[in-house]
Wavefront OBJ file of the C-alpha trace (Angstrom):
o trace
v -47.496 -50.408 -73.755
v -46.271 -51.675 -70.436
v -44.207 -49.840 -67.800
v -42.424 -51.842 -65.097
v -40.348 -50.542 -62.223
v -36.760 -51.846 -61.966
v -35.151 -50.280 -58.902
v -34.621 -46.602 -59.673
v -35.622 -47.079 -63.320
v -38.810 -47.565 -65.285
v -38.727 -49.873 -68.300
v -41.331 -49.270 -70.969
v -41.874 -52.080 -73.446
v -42.800 -50.158 -76.565
v -45.811 -50.921 -78.678
v -45.405 -49.092 -82.005
v -49.164 -49.031 -82.440
v -49.601 -47.023 -79.255
v -46.612 -44.650 -79.083
v -48.955 -41.679 -78.781
v -49.595 -42.815 -75.199
v -45.893 -42.774 -74.306
v -45.967 -39.538 -72.300
v -49.221 -40.477 -70.547
v -47.660 -43.797 -69.576
v -44.503 -42.205 -68.155
v -45.772 -38.949 -66.667
v -46.964 -40.539 -63.385
v -43.647 -42.363 -62.940
v -41.641 -39.199 -63.526
v -43.961 -37.270 -61.249
v -43.240 -39.815 -58.503
v -39.494 -39.295 -58.758
v -38.258 -41.919 -61.213
v -35.254 -40.440 -62.986
v -34.209 -43.242 -65.320
v -36.395 -44.343 -68.194
v -35.507 -47.184 -70.534
v -37.482 -47.637 -73.718
v -37.344 -51.329 -74.631
v -37.527 -51.705 -78.423
v -37.094 -55.489 -78.474
v -40.621 -56.027 -79.838
v -40.441 -53.178 -82.376
v -39.823 -54.211 -85.986
v -40.924 -50.980 -87.683
v -40.896 -47.337 -86.639
v -42.565 -44.396 -88.326
v -42.225 -40.633 -88.062
v -45.014 -40.370 -85.479
v -43.209 -42.827 -83.201
v -39.921 -40.961 -83.640
v -41.641 -37.662 -82.842
v -43.092 -39.132 -79.633
v -39.684 -40.407 -78.509
v -37.992 -37.074 -79.204
v -40.841 -35.228 -77.447
v -40.483 -37.539 -74.438
v -36.766 -36.761 -74.270
v -37.461 -33.028 -74.364
v -40.206 -33.251 -71.727
v -38.343 -35.553 -69.359
v -35.012 -33.696 -69.490
v -36.153 -30.677 -67.439
v -37.445 -33.126 -64.807
v -33.919 -34.487 -64.434
v -34.744 -37.830 -66.040
v -32.318 -39.807 -68.175
v -33.847 -41.513 -71.206
v -32.187 -44.583 -72.752
v -33.175 -46.866 -75.606
v -32.462 -50.604 -75.564
v -32.974 -53.636 -77.751
v -32.884 -51.807 -81.078
v -32.943 -53.997 -84.178
v -30.546 -53.107 -86.977
v -33.257 -51.530 -89.160
v -34.368 -49.295 -86.277
v -30.751 -48.350 -85.531
v -30.395 -47.328 -89.181
v -33.392 -45.000 -88.887
v -31.980 -43.486 -85.698
v -28.622 -42.933 -87.431
v -30.195 -41.335 -90.507
v -32.096 -38.935 -88.240
v -28.911 -38.331 -86.207
v -30.588 -39.624 -83.064
v -27.385 -41.514 -82.367
v -26.182 -38.135 -81.064
v -28.939 -38.275 -78.401
v -29.006 -41.991 -77.590
v -26.579 -44.867 -77.356
v -27.951 -47.347 -79.897
v -26.202 -50.558 -78.862
v -27.591 -51.081 -75.369
v -29.278 -54.279 -74.340
v -31.939 -54.041 -71.664
v -29.444 -55.367 -69.102
v -26.759 -52.804 -69.982
v -29.315 -49.988 -70.069
v -30.372 -50.900 -66.530
v -26.765 -51.019 -65.260
l 1 2 3 4 5 6 7 8 9 10 11 12 13 14 15 16 17 18 19 20 21 22 23 24 25 26 27 28 29 30 31 32 33 34 35 36 37 38 39 40 41 42 43 44 45 46 47 48 49 50 51 52 53 54 55 56 57 58 59 60 61 62 63 64 65 66 67 68 69 70 71 72 73 74 75 76 77 78 79 80 81 82 83 84 85 86 87 88 89 90 91 92 93 94 95 96 97 98 99 100 101 102
């Protein structure tokens, strides 16, 4: 998993094999004042319940810090999972990385 700074945002390129490290990857960035986090799903072809739980937990942990969490680059099969779990109520599902950064 890779985190890269883009102005006032941090973009995390997700690795579905290592989603358990999501909070540990982002905690230092949030602690240093970054308030926009974009999770880039462009390399993700499959998502399981553990990955979903980590993303929801990240949203709950980052919210009190004043951080905005966005998802970008979702493939249609991942969007379908998000819709089934009603995560489309928490996230906009049609963002590209460029629109998420705007």
